[in-house]
C-alpha positions in Angstrom: -42.6 1.2 -34.4 -41.2 -2.3 -33.6 -39.0 -2.0 -36.7 -37.3 1.1 -35.2 -36.6 -0.7 -32.0 -35.1 -3.7 -33.8 -32.9 -1.4 -35.8 -31.6 0.2 -32.6 -31.0 -3.2 -31.1 -29.0 -4.3 -34.1 -26.8 -1.3 -33.9 -26.0 -1.9 -30.2 -22.3 -1.9 -29.3 -21.1 -5.4 -28.5 -19.3 -4.2 -25.3 -22.7 -3.1 -23.8 -24.2 -6.4 -24.6 -21.4 -8.2 -22.9 -21.9 -6.0 -19.8 -25.6 -6.8 -19.7 -25.0 -10.5 -19.4 -24.2 -11.8 -15.9 -20.7 -13.3 -15.7 -19.8 -16.3 -13.7 -17.8 -15.8 -10.6 -14.2 -16.6 -11.1 -13.3 -17.1 -7.5 -15.2 -18.2 -4.4 -16.1 -16.0 -1.5 -13.4 -17.5 0.7 -10.7 -16.8 -1.8 -11.9 -13.2 -2.3 -12.1 -12.6 1.4 -8.6 -14.0 1.9 -7.2 -11.8 -0.8 -8.9 -8.7 0.8 -7.5 -9.6 4.2 -4.0 -9.9 2.6 -4.4 -6.5 1.0 -5.5 -5.0 4.3 -2.4 -6.5 6.0 -0.1 -5.1 3.3 -1.6 -1.7 3.8 -1.1 -1.9 7.6 2.4 -3.1 7.3 3.3 -0.3 4.8 1.8 2.3 7.1 3.7 0.9 10.0 7.0 0.9 8.0 6.3 4.5 7.0 5.8 5.5 10.6 9.0 3.8 11.6 10.9 5.6 8.8 9.4 8.9 9.9 10.5 8.3 13.5 14.0 7.6 12.3 14.0 10.7 10.2 14.3 8.7 6.9 10.8 9.6 5.5 10.9 12.6 3.2 7.3 13.6 3.0 5.0 13.7 6.1 2.0 14.2 3.9 2.5 10.8 2.2 2.9 9.1 5.6 -0.3 10.6 6.9 -2.2 9.6 3.8 -1.0 6.1 4.1 -1.9 6.0 7.8 -5.4 7.3 7.0 -5.9 4.8 4.2 -4.9 1.9 6.4 -7.1 3.2 9.2 -10.2 3.5 7.0 -9.5 0.0 5.5 -9.3 -1.5 8.9 -12.5 0.2 10.1 -14.2 -1.1 7.0 -13.0 -4.6 7.7 -14.2 -4.4 11.3 -17.6 -3.2 10.1 -17.9 -6.0 7.6 -16.9 -8.5 10.3 -19.5 -7.1 12.6 -22.3 -7.3 10.0 -21.3 -10.9 9.1 -21.4 -11.9 12.8 -24.8 -10.2 13.3 -26.2 -12.0 10.3 -24.8 -15.3 11.6 -26.3 -14.7 15.0 -29.6 -13.8 13.5 -29.6 -17.1 11.6 -28.8 -19.0 14.8 -31.7 -17.3 16.6 -34.2 -18.4 14.0 -36.7 -20.9 15.1 -37.4 -23.8 12.9 
């Protein structure tokens, strides 16, 4: 029985073995957070630009403008919720008695 298990383990695909091992973080949390905020800002600026183009009559497709606006809105709502959760956690830590 154990021989059958070892045969299966020997035939394992190397890619699955690589996925099973935890990988070291390549960036720190601050760098990741900064890049996510930059991405959010780019989405908001792109949505604002599309709205301006739509108001000037330069935008060709209203559907694309609305999709970009909705994507930017959802991204902003997610960022606000993450901020709120982080602040709640920080406040909980401050309230802890030592």
